[in-house]
C-alpha positions in Angstrom: 27.1 52.4 -13.8 23.4 52.0 -14.5 21.6 48.7 -13.9 22.3 47.2 -17.3 26.0 48.1 -17.8 28.2 45.1 -17.0 31.7 46.2 -15.8 32.9 43.0 -14.1 36.5 42.0 -14.6 37.9 38.4 -15.0 41.7 38.9 -14.7 41.8 38.3 -10.9 39.3 35.4 -11.3 41.7 33.7 -13.8 44.7 34.5 -11.6 43.1 32.8 -8.6 41.7 29.8 -10.5 44.7 29.1 -12.8 47.8 30.7 -11.3 47.3 30.6 -7.5 45.3 27.4 -6.8 47.0 24.3 -8.1 44.9 23.7 -11.2 47.2 20.9 -12.4 46.5 18.9 -9.3 42.8 19.1 -9.7 43.0 18.3 -13.4 45.2 15.2 -12.7 42.3 13.6 -10.6 40.6 10.7 -12.3 37.3 12.6 -12.5 38.8 15.3 -14.7 42.0 14.2 -16.3 40.6 12.8 -19.5 38.4 15.8 -20.1 39.9 19.2 -19.3 43.1 21.2 -19.5 43.9 24.5 -17.8 43.0 26.6 -20.8 39.5 25.2 -20.9 38.7 27.3 -18.0 39.4 30.5 -20.0 36.9 29.4 -22.7 34.2 28.6 -20.0 34.9 31.8 -18.1 34.8 33.9 -21.3 31.5 32.4 -22.5 29.9 33.0 -19.1 31.2 36.6 -19.1 29.6 37.3 -22.5 26.2 35.8 -21.3 26.4 38.0 -18.1 27.3 41.1 -20.1 24.9 40.7 -23.1 22.0 38.7 -21.7 21.7 38.7 -17.8 22.8 42.2 -17.0 20.5 44.0 -19.5 17.6 42.1 -17.9 18.5 43.4 -14.4 16.5 46.6 -14.8 13.3 44.7 -15.4 14.3 42.4 -12.5 14.5 45.3 -10.1 11.7 47.6 -11.4 9.1 45.0 -12.5 10.1 42.0 -10.5 7.9 38.9 -9.9 4.1 39.2 -9.8 1.8 36.9 -7.9 -1.4 36.3 -10.0 -2.8 33.3 -8.2 -4.1 30.0 -9.6 -2.5 26.6 -9.7 -0.9 26.7 -13.2 1.2 29.9 -13.4 0.8 31.6 -10.0 3.9 33.7 -10.3 4.7 35.7 -13.5 8.1 37.0 -14.4 9.2 39.7 -16.9 9.2 38.3 -20.4 13.0 38.7 -20.7 13.5 36.2 -17.9 12.7 33.3 -20.1 15.3 34.4 -22.7 17.9 34.8 -19.9 17.1 31.4 -18.3 17.1 29.5 -21.6 20.4 31.1 -22.6 22.1 30.1 -19.4 20.7 26.6 -19.5 21.7 26.0 -23.2 25.2 27.2 -22.4 25.6 24.7 -19.6 26.0 27.4 -17.0 23.0 26.3 -14.9 21.8 23.4 -12.7 23.7 20.8 -14.7 26.7 21.6 -12.5 24.8 19.8 -9.8 25.4 16.4 -11.4 28.6 15.3 -9.6 28.5 11.7 -11.0 28.2 12.2 -14.7 31.3 11.6 -16.9 32.9 14.8 -18.1 31.7 17.0 -15.3 33.7 20.1 -14.7 35.7 20.7 -11.5 33.3 22.2 -9.0 35.6 25.0 -8.1 35.2 26.3 -11.6 31.5 26.9 -10.7 32.4 29.5 -8.1 33.5 32.2 -10.6 30.5 31.4 -12.9 28.1 32.0 -10.1 30.0 35.1 -8.9 29.9 36.7 -12.4 26.2 35.8 -12.9 25.4 37.4 -9.5 27.3 40.5 -10.4 25.1 40.7 -13.5 21.8 40.3 -11.6 21.6 39.1 -8.0 17.9 38.2 -8.4 17.9 36.4 -11.7 20.7 33.9 -10.7 18.3 32.5 -8.2 16.2 31.0 -11.0 18.7 28.1 -11.5 21.0 27.9 -8.6 18.4 26.7 -6.1 17.6 23.8 -8.5 21.3 22.8 -8.5 21.3 22.7 -4.7 18.2 20.6 -4.5 19.7 18.1 -6.9 22.6 17.5 -4.5 20.3 16.1 -1.9 18.4 14.0 -4.3 21.5 12.6 -6.0 23.0 11.3 -2.8 19.9 10.2 -0.9 17.1 9.2 -3.2 16.5 5.7 -4.6 17.8 5.1 -8.1 14.2 4.8 -9.5 13.2 8.2 -8.1 16.5 9.8 -9.2 15.7 8.8 -12.7 12.2 10.2 -12.4 13.2 13.7 -11.1 16.9 14.5 -11.8 17.2 14.6 -15.6 14.7 17.4 -16.0 16.1 19.3 -13.1 19.6 19.1 -14.6 18.2 20.1 -18.0 16.5 23.1 -16.4 13.0 22.0 -17.6 12.0 21.8 -13.9 13.0 24.0 -11.0 13.8 23.1 -7.4 13.3 24.7 -4.0 14.3 24.2 -0.3 11.3 24.4 2.0 12.4 24.9 5.6 11.0 28.1 7.0 7.5 28.5 8.4 5.8 31.5 10.0 6.6 30.2 13.5 9.9 28.4 12.6 12.7 30.4 11.2 16.1 30.0 12.8 14.6 27.5 15.2 14.0 24.8 12.5 13.0 22.2 15.0 9.8 24.1 15.6 8.3 23.2 12.1 4.7 22.2 12.2 4.3 20.8 8.6 3.2 17.2 8.9 3.7 14.0 6.8 1.4 11.0 7.1 2.2 7.5 5.8 0.1 6.0 3.0 -0.5 2.4 1.9 2.2 2.9 -0.7 5.7 2.4 0.8 7.7 5.6 0.6 4.7 7.8 -0.3 3.5 10.2 2.3 0.7 12.8 2.5 1.8 16.3 3.3 0.0 19.1 5.1 1.5 22.5 6.2 2.7 25.9 5.3 6.1 27.3 4.4 7.3 30.9 3.8 10.3 32.8 2.4 10.8 30.0 -0.2 13.2 31.3 -2.8 12.1 30.4 -6.3 9.2 28.5 -4.8 7.2 29.2 -8.0 7.6 30.9 -11.4 6.4 30.7 -14.9 9.7 29.8 -16.7 9.7 26.1 -15.8 7.1 23.3 -16.2 7.4 22.0 -12.6 8.9 22.9 -9.3 10.4 20.0 -7.2 10.2 21.1 -3.5 12.3 19.6 -0.8 10.0 19.8 2.3 10.9 19.4 5.9 8.1 17.8 7.9 7.4 15.7 10.9 5.5 12.4 11.1 2.8 11.9 13.8 5.3 10.1 16.1 8.2 12.6 15.6 10.6 13.4 18.4 10.6 17.1 19.5 13.1 19.5 17.9 15.3 18.7 14.8 15.6 15.0 15.7 12.0 14.4 14.4 12.4 16.1 11.1 12.1 14.2 7.8 12.7 15.5 4.2 10.4 14.7 1.3 10.3 15.3 -2.4 7.0 17.2 -3.1 6.5 18.2 -6.8 4.1 21.0 -7.6 2.7 18.8 -10.4 2.7 15.0 -9.8 5.4 13.1 -11.8 4.3 9.8 -13.2 6.6 6.7 -13.3 7.5 7.4 -16.9 8.6 10.9 -16.0 5.6 12.6 -17.5 3.6 15.3 -15.7 0.4 14.4 -14.0 -2.2 16.4 -12.0 -1.6 19.4 -9.8 -0.3 18.1 -6.4 -2.2 20.5 -4.1 0.8 22.8 -3.7 -0.6 26.4 -3.6 1.5 29.6 -3.9 -0.5 31.8 -1.6 1.7 34.9 -2.1 5.1 36.4 -2.7 7.0 38.6 -0.3 7.5 42.4 -1.0 11.2 42.7 -0.3 13.8 45.4 0.1 15.7 44.0 -2.9 16.1 41.1 -5.3 12.7 41.8 -6.6 13.2 39.5 -9.6 13.5 36.5 -7.3 10.1 35.0 -6.2 10.1 34.5 -2.5 7.0 32.5 -2.0 4.6 31.5 0.7 3.4 27.9 0.0 0.5 25.9 1.3 0.8 22.1 1.0 -2.4 20.0 1.2 -5.1 22.6 1.6 -7.4 20.2 -0.2 -5.9 17.2 1.6 -4.4 15.9 -1.7 -0.7 16.7 -1.5 1.8 13.8 -1.7 5.5 13.4 -1.6 8.2 10.7 -1.5 10.3 10.2 1.6 14.0 10.9 0.9 15.9 7.8 2.1 14.5 5.6 4.8 11.5 6.9 6.7 11.6 7.9 10.4 12.5 5.3 13.0 11.2 5.6 16.5 10.3 9.2 15.8 13.7 10.1 14.5 14.0 11.3 10.9 17.0 12.0 8.7 15.7 15.2 7.2 18.1 17.7 8.8 21.2 15.7 7.9 20.0 15.4 4.3 19.0 19.1 4.1 22.4 20.1 5.5 24.0 18.7 2.3 22.1 21.3 0.4 22.4 23.9 3.2 26.2 23.6 3.3 26.3 24.1 -0.5 23.9 27.0 -0.3 25.9 28.6 2.5 29.1 28.8 0.4 27.0 29.8 -2.6 25.6 32.7 -0.5 29.2 33.8 0.0 29.6 33.7 -3.8 26.4 35.7 -4.3 27.7 38.3 -1.7 31.0 38.5 -3.5 29.3 39.0 -6.9 27.1 41.8 -5.6 29.7 43.9 -3.9 32.2 43.1 -6.7 29.8 44.7 -9.2 29.4 47.6 -6.9 33.2 48.1 -6.7 33.6 48.1 -10.4 30.8 50.6 -10.8 32.5 52.8 -8.2 35.9 52.5 -9.9 34.4 53.4 -13.2 32.7 56.5 -11.7 35.8 57.6 -9.8 37.9 57.6 -13.0 35.4 59.8 -14.8 34.0 62.2 -12.2 35.8 65.5 -11.9 35.5 67.3 -8.5 37.8 69.4 -6.3 41.5 70.2 -6.4 44.3 67.9 -5.2 45.4 68.3 -1.7 49.0 68.8 -3.0 47.9 71.4 -5.5 45.2 73.6 -3.9 45.5 76.3 -6.6 45.5 73.8 -9.5 42.6 72.5 -11.6 39.9 70.2 -10.4 40.7 66.6 -10.9 39.0 63.2 -11.2 38.0 62.0 -7.8 40.2 58.8 -8.1 43.1 61.3 -7.5 41.9 62.1 -4.0 43.4 60.2 -1.1 40.2 59.1 0.7 38.6 57.9 -2.6 41.7 55.8 -3.3 41.4 54.4 0.3 37.7 53.5 -0.3 38.5 51.9 -3.6 41.5 49.9 -2.4 39.5 48.8 0.6 36.8 47.4 -1.7 39.3 45.8 -4.1 41.3 44.2 -1.3 38.3 42.8 0.5 36.9 41.5 -2.8 40.1 39.7 -3.6 40.5 38.4 0.0 36.9 37.1 0.0 37.4 35.5 -3.4 40.5 33.7 -2.1 38.5 32.3 0.9 35.6 31.1 -1.3 37.7 29.7 -4.2 39.9 27.8 -1.7 36.8 26.4 0.0 35.4 25.2 -3.3 38.8 23.7 -4.1 38.5 21.7 -0.8 35.1 20.4 -1.9 36.6 19.1 -5.1 39.4 17.4 -3.2 36.9 16.0 -0.6 35.1 14.3 -3.4 37.8 13.4 -5.9 41.2 13.1 -4.2 43.0 9.8 -4.5 43.4 8.9 -0.8 40.8 8.8 2.0 43.2 10.8 4.2 43.3 13.7 1.7 39.6 13.6 1.1 38.9 13.7 4.9 41.3 16.6 5.5 39.8 18.6 2.6 36.3 18.0 3.9 37.3 19.1 7.4 38.9 22.3 6.1 35.9 23.1 4.0 33.6 22.6 7.0 35.7 25.0 9.0 35.8 27.7 6.4 32.2 27.4 5.2 30.6 29.6 8.0 33.4 32.2 7.4 32.7 32.2 3.7 29.0 32.7 4.3 28.9 35.1 7.2 32.0 37.2 6.9 31.6 37.8 3.2 27.9 38.6 3.4 28.7 41.1 6.2 31.3 42.6 4.0 28.9 42.8 1.1 26.7 45.3 2.9 29.7 47.4 4.1 31.4 47.4 0.7 28.2 48.3 -1.2 28.0 51.2 1.2 31.6 52.2 0.3 30.7 52.0 -3.4 27.8 54.4 -2.8 30.1 56.7 -0.8 32.5 56.9 -3.7 29.7 58.0 -6.0 28.8 60.8 -3.6 25.2 62.1 -3.9 24.8 60.2 -7.2 25.3 56.9 -5.3 22.0 57.5 -3.6 20.2 57.7 -6.9 18.5 54.6 -8.2 20.0 55.2 -11.7 23.3 54.0 -10.4 24.0 50.3 -9.8 25.2 50.4 -6.1 21.8 51.6 -4.9 20.1 48.4 -6.1 23.1 46.2 -5.2 23.0 47.5 -1.6 19.3 46.6 -1.4 19.9 43.2 -3.0 22.9 42.2 -0.9 21.3 42.7 2.5 19.5 39.4 2.3 22.7 37.4 2.2 23.5 37.8 5.9 20.0 36.5 6.7 19.8 33.5 4.3 20.8 29.9 5.1 21.0 30.5 8.9 21.6 34.1 10.0 25.2 35.2 10.5 25.0 34.8 14.3 24.0 31.1 13.7 27.1 30.8 11.5 29.3 32.3 14.2 27.8 30.0 16.8 28.6 27.0 14.5 32.1 28.3 13.9 33.0 29.0 17.5 31.3 25.9 18.7 31.1 22.9 16.4 33.9 23.8 14.1 36.4 24.5 17.0 35.6 21.2 18.6 34.6 18.7 15.8 36.6 15.4 16.0 38.0 16.4 19.4 39.4 19.7 17.9 42.0 18.0 15.7 40.9 19.5 12.3 40.8 23.0 13.8 44.3 22.6 15.2 45.5 21.5 11.8 43.8 24.4 10.1 45.4 26.8 12.6 48.8 25.1 12.3 48.7 25.5 8.5 48.3 29.3 8.9 51.0 29.5 11.6 53.5 27.4 9.5 52.9 29.7 6.5 53.6 32.9 8.5 56.7 31.4 10.1 58.3 29.8 7.0 57.4 32.0 4.0 58.8 35.3 5.0 60.5 37.5 2.3 62.0 41.0 2.6 59.5 42.5 0.2 56.7 41.6 2.6 58.6 41.9 5.9 56.1 44.4 7.4 53.1 42.3 6.3 54.5 39.1 7.7 55.3 40.9 11.0 51.7 42.2 11.1 50.4 38.7 10.4 52.6 37.2 13.1 51.1 39.6 15.7 47.6 39.1 14.3 47.9 35.3 14.5 49.1 35.5 18.1 46.2 37.7 18.9 43.8 35.3 17.3 45.2 32.4 19.3 44.6 34.4 22.4 41.0 34.9 21.2 40.6 31.1 20.7 41.8 30.5 24.2 39.4 33.0 25.7 36.5 31.4 23.7 37.5 28.0 25.0 37.5 29.2 28.6 34.1 30.9 28.3 32.6 27.6 26.9 32.5 26.3 30.4 32.8 29.5 32.6 30.6 32.1 30.8 28.4 31.1 28.0 26.8 34.5 27.7 30.2 36.1 26.9 30.8 33.4 24.4 27.5 34.3 22.7 28.3 38.0 23.0 31.6 37.8 21.1 30.8 34.9 18.7 30.3 37.2 15.6 33.4 39.2 16.3 35.5 36.0 16.8 34.2 34.7 13.5 35.2 38.0 11.8 38.7 37.8 13.4 39.1 34.2 12.1 38.1 35.3 8.6 40.6 38.1 8.7 43.4 35.7 9.8 42.7 33.2 7.0 42.1 35.9 4.4 45.4 37.6 5.4 47.3 34.3 5.0 45.7 33.6 1.6 46.3 37.2 0.4 49.9 37.1 1.4 50.3 33.8 -0.4 48.9 35.5 -3.5 51.2 38.5 -3.0 54.3 36.3 -3.0 53.2 34.7 -6.3 52.3 38.2 -7.8 55.7 39.6 -6.8 57.6 36.6 -8.4 55.5 37.0 -11.6 56.2 40.7 -11.7 59.9 40.2 -11.3 59.8 37.6 -14.1 57.8 39.7 -16.5 59.1 43.2 -15.8 57.4 46.6 -15.7 56.9 46.9 -19.4 54.8 43.7 -19.7 51.1 44.2 -20.4 50.2 42.3 -17.2 52.5 44.3 -14.9 49.8 46.6 -13.6 47.6 43.6 -12.7 50.4 42.2 -10.5 51.2 45.6 -9.0 47.5 45.9 -8.2 47.5 42.5 -6.5 50.5 43.5 -4.4 48.8 46.7 -3.4 45.6 44.8 -2.4 47.6 42.4 -0.3 49.5 45.1 1.5 46.4 47.1 2.1 44.3 44.2 3.4 47.0 43.0 5.8 48.0 46.5 7.1 44.4 48.0 7.3 41.8 45.2 7.6 43.7 42.5 9.5 44.5 44.7 12.5 40.9 44.9 13.5 41.6 41.5 15.1 43.5 43.4 17.9 40.4 45.4 18.8 38.4 42.1 19.2 41.1 40.7 21.5 41.1 43.9 23.6 37.3 43.9 23.9 37.3 40.2 24.9 39.9 40.9 27.6 37.7 43.8 28.9 34.8 41.3 28.9 32.3 44.1 29.0 28.8 42.8 29.8 26.8 46.0 29.5 24.7 44.6 26.6 23.7 41.7 28.9 23.3 43.8 32.1 21.3 46.7 30.6 17.7 46.5 31.8 15.3 45.9 28.9 13.4 49.2 29.7 16.8 51.0 29.7 17.2 50.2 26.0 14.7 53.0 25.5 
């Protein structure tokens, strides 16, 4: 598959959204019941698919080969390929852009319908999708924290796509250690208005020529700020000043000093920004200002960060999903070598060879498992906002918070591995830039680094998520997995349930060892955090896949082998069996390694790493 040939499929997407997850429950909630029926999702999905196929994907070649160009100046410092404006306007006009961020407007769509939209868009072009999704994330913070007056000033044109948005955390000396930011904010005589001075780097869509203005969310510290993250505040800093009537004013002393030259996603402008080089940059404090040196910036920014983390999982899924479909298409056409069972026969298509089928089913099963994890997490977000009772909203919020680091880190780790598998299916041609997996592999590597590197996600998962609210939500999450394994057994999946039973016991042993190390050996806890997080992802994905397998088997029995959809359900059952019998067992290796508690990585003298 070349850059501009869109092969993505929607059948499993529709299965997971409409058949597997309880769509009737979501659409019965007050926010949605007067506006949408289940079939409306098909229409939305199909329109998005056509935009991806006919508009976004054909622009991906220019995205990768031309990319963004920094030309300097204050007006249009970053220039995009001409086709980007057509793509952007098409997405915005179809309602598939930042308007999804408005979670208070009447007639809004369920948020979990946004997951497949982003997934398909990323599969069409991992870079171009960045032009609108960062804006949507920024609107979340503003909608829930900004005064009504300032919301009315900024949000309408962000939702409409006329203005973009960015998240400005990282600085040259403050990456993962966000508390080390040196950007400063100084109060002015106008309440709520602060002067800004500092530098930021690695700012996704920090500038580009397809929008009139960029609204930056900037982390900064006031002169009396406490050390670390406690002292951080968050401010709204537009590139061009926004007057009270919403019109644009003068340039706000926000300078794009350069864009990064990256391994991939060349069509996404990753900017270095200077605020206040001319001592004339201003921003509005989000919420109340700092008190006694303590700001609210990190708590506010985490509202966007949590959203962007699950979105990063979706980007990862879209990228390696596109790579899988390219590999499948290639394997069905490429003729090479004889079958192992017929060594004197003709050469056959490579999809007939055992190892190619293994690689393809690995990619398919991991894709569907990751999709299940992400869609269920988005479903929890919907329930956390819209469910009828406080108890249900709280439980959904807790389960989303537990799964979010898995959705970000496990899936972005899998994206790199699965793109490598797609390249391998192509053989030598996979190493050629003419074929999609080459650029998708380059594009997808950023996801394990974005929004807190994956080790930070594993620390969060094995630390805060295990223990939040005295550990009760995590116990409930585990109990739900255990209850499913114990009570849903069927003869058709007897071997898979037996495997899940063993894997779940193994994971509980892992959890116990992690808890013991929390007080007895913090270095071992750090050493195994990533592997524990992967083990947890395989447990929950195994459970979700098995749940889908039960549904697929019942549908197949009902429809029969001659039905046009029979092969889809057979493929789903194959994915379920493969994932549980081939991917889930990696949990056992983690348990054994933890029991061995090897510390050679810690003990090895630094000079010995040579």
